[in-house]
ROVOTOR-344388 format. One record per residue: residue in three letters; y, z negated, x negated of N, C-alpha, C in turn. Coordinates in steps of 0.1 Angstrom, whole numbers. Example, Ala and Ser with C-alpha at 12.3 -4.5 7.8 and 13.67 -1.06 7.14 Angstrom:
<romars>
+------+-------+-------+-------+-------+-------+-------+-------+-------+-------+
: code :   n.y :   n.z :   n.x :  ca.y :  ca.z :  ca.x :   c.y :   c.z :   c.x :
+------+-------+-------+-------+-------+-------+-------+-------+-------+-------+
:  ALA :   -57 :   -78 :  -132 :   -45 :   -78 :  -123 :   -33 :   -78 :  -132 :
:  SER :   -22 :   -71 :  -128 :   -11 :   -71 :  -137 :     0 :   -79 :  -129 :
+------+-------+-------+-------+-------+-------+-------+-------+-------+-------+
</romars>
This chain:
<romars>
+------+-------+-------+-------+-------+-------+-------+-------+-------+-------+
: code :   n.y :   n.z :   n.x :  ca.y :  ca.z :  ca.x :   c.y :   c.z :   c.x :
+------+-------+-------+-------+-------+-------+-------+-------+-------+-------+
:  MET :   -45 :  -106 :   -57 :   -39 :  -103 :   -70 :   -26 :   -95 :   -67 :
:  PRO :   -15 :   -97 :   -74 :    -4 :   -89 :   -73 :    -7 :   -75 :   -78 :
:  LYS :    -1 :   -65 :   -72 :    -3 :   -51 :   -76 :     5 :   -48 :   -90 :
:  THR :    16 :   -55 :   -91 :    25 :   -53 :  -103 :    27 :   -66 :  -110 :
:  GLN :    23 :   -67 :  -122 :    26 :   -79 :  -130 :    40 :   -78 :  -136 :
:  ILE :    49 :   -87 :  -132 :    63 :   -87 :  -137 :    64 :   -93 :  -150 :
:  ASN :    75 :   -90 :  -157 :    78 :   -97 :  -170 :    83 :  -111 :  -167 :
:  LEU :    76 :  -121 :  -172 :    79 :  -135 :  -170 :    88 :  -141 :  -180 :
:  GLU :    94 :  -133 :  -189 :   103 :  -138 :  -199 :   116 :  -143 :  -192 :
:  GLY :   120 :  -155 :  -195 :   132 :  -161 :  -189 :   129 :  -169 :  -176 :
:  TRP :   116 :  -169 :  -172 :   113 :  -177 :  -160 :   110 :  -191 :  -165 :
:  GLN :   114 :  -201 :  -157 :   111 :  -215 :  -160 :    99 :  -220 :  -153 :
:  ASP :    91 :  -229 :  -160 :    80 :  -235 :  -153 :    85 :  -245 :  -142 :
:  TYR :    78 :  -246 :  -131 :    82 :  -253 :  -120 :    72 :  -264 :  -117 :
:  ARG :    77 :  -276 :  -116 :    68 :  -288 :  -113 :    73 :  -294 :   -99 :
:  GLY :    66 :  -290 :   -89 :    70 :  -294 :   -76 :    61 :  -306 :   -70 :
:  ASN :    66 :  -311 :   -59 :    58 :  -322 :   -52 :    48 :  -315 :   -43 :
:  MET :    38 :  -323 :   -40 :    27 :  -318 :   -31 :    32 :  -318 :   -16 :
:  ALA :    41 :  -308 :   -14 :    46 :  -306 :     0 :    47 :  -291 :     2 :
:  GLY :    47 :  -287 :    15 :    48 :  -273 :    19 :    59 :  -270 :    28 :
:  SER :    69 :  -262 :    24 :    80 :  -259 :    32 :    77 :  -246 :    41 :
:  LEU :    79 :  -247 :    53 :    77 :  -236 :    62 :    88 :  -226 :    62 :
:  LEU :    85 :  -213 :    60 :    95 :  -203 :    59 :    92 :  -192 :    69 :
:  TYR :   101 :  -188 :    78 :    98 :  -178 :    88 :    99 :  -164 :    82 :
:  VAL :    89 :  -155 :    86 :    89 :  -142 :    81 :    91 :  -132 :    93 :
:  GLU :   100 :  -123 :    92 :   102 :  -113 :   102 :    90 :  -103 :   100 :
:  THR :    82 :  -101 :   110 :    70 :   -93 :   108 :    70 :   -80 :   117 :
:  SER :    62 :   -71 :   113 :    61 :   -57 :   119 :    55 :   -58 :   133 :
:  HIS :    60 :   -50 :   142 :    54 :   -48 :   155 :    44 :   -36 :   155 :
:  GLN :    43 :   -29 :   144 :    35 :   -16 :   143 :    22 :   -18 :   135 :
:  SER :    19 :   -30 :   132 :     7 :   -33 :   124 :    -1 :   -44 :   131 :
:  GLU :   -14 :   -44 :   130 :   -22 :   -55 :   135 :   -21 :   -67 :   125 :
:  MET :   -19 :   -64 :   112 :   -17 :   -75 :   103 :    -2 :   -80 :   104 :
:  PRO :     0 :   -93 :   103 :    14 :   -98 :   104 :    21 :   -96 :    91 :
:  VAL :    23 :   -83 :    87 :    30 :   -81 :    75 :    45 :   -81 :    77 :
:  ARG :    53 :   -83 :    66 :    67 :   -83 :    66 :    73 :   -71 :    73 :
:  ASP :    85 :   -72 :    78 :    91 :   -61 :    85 :    98 :   -52 :    75 :
:  GLN :    90 :   -43 :    70 :    95 :   -33 :    60 :   104 :   -22 :    66 :
:  LEU :   102 :   -20 :    79 :   108 :    -9 :    86 :   121 :   -13 :    94 :
:  ASN :   125 :   -25 :    93 :   137 :   -30 :   100 :   136 :   -29 :   115 :
:  GLU :   124 :   -32 :   120 :   121 :   -32 :   134 :   129 :   -43 :   142 :
:  ASN :   131 :   -54 :   135 :   137 :   -65 :   141 :   152 :   -66 :   138 :
:  GLU :   157 :   -55 :   131 :   171 :   -54 :   128 :   176 :   -65 :   119 :
:  LYS :   168 :   -70 :   110 :   172 :   -80 :   101 :   172 :   -74 :    86 :
:  GLY :   170 :   -61 :    85 :   169 :   -55 :    72 :   156 :   -49 :    69 :
:  PHE :   156 :   -40 :    59 :   143 :   -34 :    54 :   137 :   -44 :    44 :
:  LEU :   129 :   -53 :    48 :   126 :   -64 :    41 :   115 :   -62 :    30 :
:  TYR :   118 :   -68 :    18 :   109 :   -68 :     7 :   103 :   -82 :     4 :
:  GLU :   106 :   -91 :    12 :   102 :  -105 :    10 :    94 :  -110 :    22 :
:  PRO :    83 :  -118 :    19 :    77 :  -121 :     6 :    72 :  -108 :     0 :
:  ASN :    73 :  -107 :   -14 :    69 :   -95 :   -21 :    55 :   -97 :   -25 :
:  TYR :    45 :   -93 :   -17 :    31 :   -94 :   -20 :    28 :   -86 :   -33 :
:  GLU :    35 :   -75 :   -35 :    32 :   -66 :   -46 :    34 :   -73 :   -60 :
:  THR :    44 :   -82 :   -61 :    47 :   -88 :   -74 :    45 :  -104 :   -74 :
:  SER :    40 :  -109 :   -62 :    38 :  -123 :   -60 :    51 :  -131 :   -63 :
:  THR :    62 :  -126 :   -57 :    75 :  -132 :   -58 :    82 :  -133 :   -45 :
:  TYR :    92 :  -141 :   -44 :   101 :  -141 :   -33 :   115 :  -143 :   -39 :
:  GLY :   124 :  -133 :   -36 :   138 :  -133 :   -40 :   141 :  -125 :   -52 :
:  LEU :   131 :  -120 :   -59 :   133 :  -112 :   -71 :   137 :   -97 :   -67 :
:  MET :   130 :   -92 :   -58 :   132 :   -78 :   -54 :   145 :   -75 :   -46 :
:  SER :   149 :   -86 :   -38 :   160 :   -84 :   -30 :   167 :   -98 :   -28 :
:  CYS :   180 :   -97 :   -24 :   188 :  -109 :   -22 :   187 :  -113 :    -7 :
:  TYR :   177 :  -121 :    -3 :   174 :  -123 :    11 :   169 :  -138 :    12 :
:  ASN :   175 :  -144 :    23 :   170 :  -158 :    26 :   173 :  -168 :    15 :
:  VAL :   184 :  -165 :     8 :   188 :  -172 :    -5 :   189 :  -187 :    -2 :
:  LYS :   196 :  -191 :     8 :   199 :  -205 :    11 :   186 :  -212 :    13 :
:  ALA :   176 :  -206 :    21 :   163 :  -213 :    23 :   155 :  -215 :    11 :
:  ILE :   155 :  -205 :     2 :   147 :  -206 :   -11 :   154 :  -216 :   -20 :
:  ASN :   167 :  -215 :   -21 :   174 :  -225 :   -29 :   171 :  -240 :   -24 :
:  THR :   171 :  -242 :   -11 :   168 :  -255 :    -6 :   153 :  -259 :    -9 :
:  ILE :   144 :  -250 :    -8 :   130 :  -253 :   -12 :   129 :  -257 :   -26 :
:  VAL :   136 :  -249 :   -35 :   135 :  -253 :   -50 :   142 :  -266 :   -52 :
:  LYS :   153 :  -268 :   -46 :   160 :  -281 :   -48 :   152 :  -293 :   -43 :
:  SER :   145 :  -291 :   -32 :   137 :  -302 :   -26 :   124 :  -304 :   -33 :
:  LYS :   120 :  -295 :   -42 :   108 :  -296 :   -51 :    95 :  -294 :   -43 :
:  SER :    95 :  -287 :   -32 :    83 :  -284 :   -26 :    74 :  -274 :   -35 :
:  ARG :    62 :  -277 :   -36 :    53 :  -269 :   -45 :    49 :  -257 :   -37 :
:  TYR :    48 :  -257 :   -24 :    42 :  -246 :   -16 :    52 :  -241 :    -6 :
:  ILE :    52 :  -228 :    -4 :    59 :  -222 :     7 :    48 :  -217 :    17 :
:  LEU :    50 :  -221 :    29 :    40 :  -217 :    40 :    47 :  -206 :    48 :
:  PHE :    41 :  -194 :    49 :    48 :  -183 :    56 :    43 :  -182 :    71 :
:  GLY :    53 :  -184 :    80 :    50 :  -184 :    94 :    57 :  -173 :   101 :
:  THR :    52 :  -170 :   113 :    58 :  -160 :   122 :    53 :  -161 :   136 :
:  ARG :    61 :  -156 :   145 :    57 :  -154 :   159 :    51 :  -141 :   160 :
:  TYR :    38 :  -140 :   163 :    31 :  -127 :   162 :    34 :  -118 :   174 :
:  GLU :    39 :  -106 :   171 :    42 :   -96 :   181 :    37 :   -82 :   177 :
:  GLY :    26 :   -82 :   169 :    21 :   -69 :   164 :    13 :   -61 :   174 :
:  LEU :     5 :   -52 :   168 :    -3 :   -43 :   177 :   -15 :   -49 :   184 :
:  SER :   -21 :   -59 :   177 :   -33 :   -65 :   182 :   -31 :   -72 :   196 :
:  ASP :   -41 :   -70 :   205 :   -41 :   -78 :   217 :   -49 :   -91 :   216 :
:  SER :   -50 :   -95 :   204 :   -57 :  -108 :   201 :   -50 :  -120 :   209 :
:  GLU :   -58 :  -130 :   210 :   -53 :  -142 :   217 :   -42 :  -149 :   208 :
:  MET :   -40 :  -144 :   196 :   -29 :  -149 :   187 :   -15 :  -144 :   191 :
:  ARG :   -15 :  -134 :   200 :    -2 :  -128 :   204 :     7 :  -138 :   209 :
:  ASN :    20 :  -138 :   204 :    31 :  -147 :   208 :    29 :  -161 :   204 :
:  LYS :    18 :  -164 :   196 :    17 :  -177 :   190 :    24 :  -178 :   177 :
:  TYR :    27 :  -190 :   173 :    33 :  -193 :   160 :    22 :  -195 :   150 :
:  LEU :    22 :  -186 :   140 :    11 :  -186 :   130 :    16 :  -188 :   116 :
:  ILE :     8 :  -195 :   108 :     9 :  -195 :    94 :    -1 :  -186 :    88 :
:  MET :     3 :  -175 :    83 :    -7 :  -164 :    79 :    -9 :  -164 :    64 :
:  GLY :    -1 :  -172 :    56 :    -2 :  -172 :    42 :     6 :  -182 :    35 :
:  TYR :     4 :  -183 :    22 :    12 :  -193 :    15 :    14 :  -188 :     1 :
:  MET :    23 :  -195 :    -6 :    26 :  -193 :   -20 :    27 :  -206 :   -27 :
:  ARG :    21 :  -207 :   -39 :    23 :  -219 :   -48 :    33 :  -215 :   -58 :
:  ILE :    44 :  -222 :   -58 :    55 :  -219 :   -68 :    51 :  -224 :   -82 :
:  ASP :    50 :  -215 :   -91 :    47 :  -218 :  -105 :    59 :  -217 :  -114 :
:  LYS :    67 :  -207 :  -111 :    79 :  -204 :  -119 :    91 :  -201 :  -111 :
:  ILE :   103 :  -203 :  -116 :   115 :  -200 :  -109 :   125 :  -193 :  -119 :
:  LYS :   134 :  -185 :  -113 :   144 :  -179 :  -122 :   157 :  -177 :  -113 :
:  ASP :   168 :  -179 :  -119 :   181 :  -177 :  -112 :   184 :  -162 :  -114 :
:  VAL :   184 :  -155 :  -103 :   185 :  -140 :  -104 :   199 :  -136 :   -97 :
:  ARG :   208 :  -145 :   -96 :   221 :  -141 :   -90 :   227 :  -130 :   -97 :
:  THR :   228 :  -131 :  -111 :   234 :  -120 :  -118 :   228 :  -107 :  -116 :
:  ARG :   215 :  -107 :  -115 :   207 :   -94 :  -113 :   212 :   -88 :  -100 :
:  HIS :   213 :   -95 :   -89 :   216 :   -90 :   -76 :   231 :   -86 :   -75 :
:  VAL :   240 :   -94 :   -81 :   254 :   -91 :   -81 :   257 :   -78 :   -89 :
:  GLN :   250 :   -77 :  -101 :   252 :   -65 :  -109 :   247 :   -52 :  -102 :
:  ARG :   236 :   -54 :   -95 :   231 :   -42 :   -87 :   241 :   -38 :   -76 :
:  TYR :   247 :   -48 :   -70 :   257 :   -45 :   -60 :   269 :   -38 :   -66 :
:  MET :   274 :   -43 :   -77 :   286 :   -38 :   -84 :   284 :   -23 :   -88 :
:  ALA :   271 :   -20 :   -92 :   268 :    -7 :   -96 :   266 :     3 :   -84 :
:  ASN :   264 :    -4 :   -72 :   261 :     4 :   -60 :   270 :    -2 :   -48 :
:  PRO :   283 :     0 :   -49 :   292 :    -7 :   -39 :   290 :    -3 :   -25 :
:  GLU :   282 :     8 :   -23 :   279 :    12 :    -9 :   269 :     3 :    -3 :
:  MET :   262 :    -5 :   -11 :   253 :   -15 :    -6 :   260 :   -26 :     1 :
:  GLU :   253 :   -33 :    10 :   259 :   -45 :    16 :   260 :   -56 :     6 :
:  GLU :   271 :   -63 :     7 :   274 :   -74 :    -3 :   262 :   -84 :    -2 :
:  PRO :   257 :   -88 :   -14 :   245 :   -97 :   -14 :   249 :  -111 :    -9 :
:  GLU :   239 :  -117 :    -3 :   241 :  -130 :     3 :   245 :  -140 :    -8 :
:  CYS :   240 :  -138 :   -20 :   243 :  -147 :   -31 :   257 :  -146 :   -38 :
:  MET :   265 :  -136 :   -33 :   277 :  -133 :   -40 :   286 :  -146 :   -41 :
:  GLN :   287 :  -154 :   -31 :   295 :  -166 :   -31 :   288 :  -178 :   -35 :
:  MET :   276 :  -177 :   -40 :   268 :  -189 :   -43 :   267 :  -191 :   -58 :
:  GLU :   264 :  -204 :   -62 :   263 :  -207 :   -76 :   250 :  -202 :   -81 :
:  HIS :   239 :  -203 :   -73 :   226 :  -199 :   -78 :   219 :  -191 :   -67 :
:  ASN :   209 :  -183 :   -72 :   200 :  -175 :   -63 :   186 :  -176 :   -70 :
:  TRP :   179 :  -186 :   -66 :   166 :  -188 :   -72 :   155 :  -178 :   -66 :
:  ALA :   148 :  -172 :   -75 :   136 :  -164 :   -72 :   124 :  -173 :   -76 :
:  VAL :   113 :  -171 :   -68 :   101 :  -179 :   -71 :    89 :  -170 :   -73 :
:  TYR :    80 :  -175 :   -82 :    68 :  -167 :   -86 :    56 :  -176 :   -86 :
:  GLY :    45 :  -171 :   -81 :    33 :  -178 :   -81 :    22 :  -172 :   -72 :
:  PRO :    10 :  -176 :   -73 :    -1 :  -170 :   -65 :     2 :  -171 :   -50 :
:  MET :    -1 :  -160 :   -44 :     0 :  -159 :   -29 :   -14 :  -157 :   -23 :
:  ARG :   -16 :  -161 :   -11 :   -28 :  -159 :    -3 :   -24 :  -156 :    11 :
:  PHE :   -29 :  -145 :    17 :   -26 :  -141 :    30 :   -39 :  -138 :    37 :
:  VAL :   -41 :  -142 :    50 :   -53 :  -140 :    57 :   -51 :  -131 :    69 :
:  SER :   -62 :  -127 :    76 :   -61 :  -118 :    87 :   -54 :  -126 :    99 :
:  LEU :   -50 :  -118 :   109 :   -44 :  -124 :   121 :   -52 :  -135 :   127 :
:  ASP :   -65 :  -132 :   129 :   -73 :  -142 :   136 :   -77 :  -154 :   128 :
:  ASP :   -75 :  -152 :   115 :   -79 :  -164 :   106 :   -66 :  -172 :   103 :
:  SER :   -55 :  -169 :   108 :   -43 :  -176 :   106 :   -43 :  -190 :   112 :
:  PHE :   -35 :  -199 :   107 :   -34 :  -213 :   112 :   -24 :  -213 :   123 :
:  VAL :   -28 :  -218 :   135 :   -18 :  -218 :   146 :   -11 :  -231 :   147 :
:  VAL :     2 :  -230 :   147 :    11 :  -242 :   148 :    15 :  -243 :   163 :
:  THR :    13 :  -255 :   168 :    16 :  -257 :   182 :    25 :  -269 :   183 :
:  ASP :    32 :  -270 :   195 :    41 :  -282 :   197 :    32 :  -295 :   196 :
:  GLU :    20 :  -294 :   201 :    11 :  -305 :   202 :     7 :  -310 :   188 :
:  ILE :     4 :  -300 :   179 :     1 :  -304 :   165 :    13 :  -310 :   158 :
:  LEU :    25 :  -305 :   160 :    37 :  -310 :   154 :    39 :  -325 :   158 :
:  LYS :    37 :  -327 :   171 :    39 :  -340 :   177 :    29 :  -350 :   172 :
:  GLU :    16 :  -345 :   171 :     5 :  -354 :   166 :     7 :  -358 :   152 :
:  TRP :    13 :  -348 :   144 :    15 :  -351 :   130 :    28 :  -358 :   127 :
:  GLY :    36 :  -360 :   137 :    48 :  -368 :   135 :    61 :  -360 :   131 :
:  TYR :    61 :  -347 :   134 :    72 :  -338 :   131 :    81 :  -335 :   143 :
:  LYS :    94 :  -334 :   141 :   103 :  -330 :   152 :   104 :  -315 :   153 :
:  GLY :   108 :  -310 :   165 :   110 :  -296 :   167 :    98 :  -289 :   174 :
:  HIS :   100 :  -277 :   177 :    91 :  -269 :   184 :    86 :  -257 :   175 :
:  ALA :    75 :  -251 :   179 :    69 :  -240 :   171 :    77 :  -228 :   174 :
:  SER :    88 :  -226 :   167 :    97 :  -214 :   169 :   102 :  -210 :   156 :
:  ARG :   110 :  -199 :   156 :   115 :  -194 :   144 :   125 :  -203 :   137 :
:  GLN :   131 :  -212 :   145 :   140 :  -222 :   140 :   134 :  -234 :   132 :
:  LEU :   120 :  -235 :   133 :   113 :  -246 :   128 :   115 :  -246 :   112 :
:  LYS :   119 :  -257 :   107 :   122 :  -258 :    92 :   113 :  -270 :    86 :
:  THR :   102 :  -272 :    91 :    94 :  -283 :    88 :    89 :  -283 :    73 :
:  VAL :    89 :  -294 :    67 :    83 :  -296 :    53 :    71 :  -305 :    55 :
:  PHE :    59 :  -299 :    54 :    47 :  -306 :    56 :    43 :  -315 :    44 :
:  ALA :    40 :  -328 :    48 :    36 :  -337 :    38 :    22 :  -334 :    32 :
:  LYS :    19 :  -341 :    22 :     6 :  -338 :    14 :    -6 :  -337 :    23 :
:  ASP :    -8 :  -347 :    32 :   -21 :  -347 :    39 :   -21 :  -335 :    49 :
:  HIS :   -10 :  -332 :    55 :   -10 :  -321 :    65 :   -10 :  -308 :    58 :
:  LEU :    -3 :  -307 :    46 :    -3 :  -295 :    38 :   -18 :  -292 :    34 :
:  GLU :   -25 :  -302 :    30 :   -39 :  -300 :    25 :   -48 :  -294 :    36 :
:  LYS :   -45 :  -299 :    49 :   -53 :  -293 :    60 :   -50 :  -279 :    62 :
:  ILE :   -37 :  -275 :    61 :   -34 :  -261 :    63 :   -39 :  -252 :    52 :
:  LEU :   -38 :  -257 :    39 :   -43 :  -249 :    28 :   -58 :  -248 :    29 :
:  ALA :   -65 :  -259 :    33 :   -80 :  -258 :    34 :   -84 :  -248 :    44 :
:  HIS :   -77 :  -247 :    55 :   -80 :  -237 :    65 :   -78 :  -223 :    59 :
:  LEU :   -67 :  -220 :    53 :   -64 :  -207 :    48 :   -73 :  -203 :    36 :
:  ASP :   -76 :  -213 :    28 :   -85 :  -211 :    16 :  -100 :  -208 :    21 :
:  SER :  -103 :  -212 :    33 :  -117 :  -210 :    37 :  -119 :  -196 :    43 :
:  LYS :  -108 :  -189 :    44 :  -108 :  -175 :    50 :  -107 :  -165 :    39 :
:  GLU :  -111 :  -153 :    42 :  -110 :  -142 :    33 :   -95 :  -138 :    29 :
:  ASP :   -93 :  -137 :    17 :   -79 :  -133 :    12 :   -77 :  -118 :    15 :
:  MET :   -67 :  -115 :    23 :   -65 :  -101 :    27 :   -52 :   -95 :    21 :
:  ILE :   -47 :  -101 :    10 :   -34 :   -96 :     5 :   -35 :   -82 :     1 :
:  ASP :   -46 :   -76 :    -3 :   -47 :   -62 :    -7 :   -44 :   -54 :     5 :
:  GLU :   -48 :   -58 :    17 :   -46 :   -50 :    29 :   -31 :   -52 :    33 :
:  TYR :   -25 :   -63 :    31 :   -10 :   -65 :    33 :    -3 :   -55 :    24 :
:  ILE :    -6 :   -54 :    11 :     0 :   -45 :     2 :    -1 :   -31 :     6 :
:  ALA :   -14 :   -27 :    10 :   -16 :   -13 :    14 :    -8 :    -9 :    26 :
:  THR :    -6 :   -19 :    36 :     2 :   -16 :    48 :    16 :   -14 :    45 :
:  VAL :    22 :   -23 :    37 :    37 :   -21 :    34 :    39 :    -9 :    25 :
:  ASP :    29 :    -5 :    16 :    30 :     7 :     8 :    31 :    19 :    17 :
:  GLU :    23 :    19 :    28 :    24 :    30 :    38 :    38 :    31 :    44 :
:  TYR :    43 :    20 :    47 :    57 :    19 :    53 :    67 :    24 :    43 :
:  LYS :    66 :    20 :    31 :    76 :    25 :    21 :    75 :    40 :    19 :
:  GLU :    63 :    45 :    19 :    61 :    60 :    17 :    67 :    67 :    29 :
:  ALA :    65 :    61 :    41 :    71 :    68 :    53 :    87 :    68 :    52 :
:  LEU :    92 :    57 :    47 :   107 :    56 :    46 :   112 :    66 :    35 :
:  ALA :   104 :    68 :    24 :   108 :    77 :    14 :   108 :    91 :    19 :
:  GLU :    98 :    95 :    28 :    97 :   108 :    34 :   109 :   111 :    43 :
:  GLU :   114 :   100 :    50 :   125 :   102 :    59 :   138 :   104 :    51 :
+------+-------+-------+-------+-------+-------+-------+-------+-------+-------+
</romars>
């Protein structure tokens, strides 16, 4: 469950196809859980996406806009969150490409004006990615995240067997078709939902940043 229920006024209902778009998440090296990089350890920014706290992506920050816009345009119903694990655990999952969670898109909203106005009010901020774009879609819907060892491992062998091009790397932009998506979802749904632990971990990081 999200920690914060957002105001859904102005959000549009979303009717997507039964497909799952893979989206890479920069994850923390200081946690056993593959949580987003809240501390800018990977020098990609102090990340707020995916926003487990509100069950959104793109609302809290202007990040990965092109990728989310593409997912919305292609009508994928699911976002599959993947990463190359480099966290604290010495689990056999280390350095493997994992899908540790997913989001079902139920609603969308163009939040370009929101992010541009925030930048105009705070010009010391970095210019938002959406500044030169027509749209900046944010997405909302239920999320599910599992533990490191319960994640779904993506390998080159699986991709080849399922008929997809590319390698299990951060550049992978696969859109999984219905039958393969259902296998991934079934695996994740069979495991304990750990999203509360993900939220608790990033909350600790945010508190540490506030103290600094």
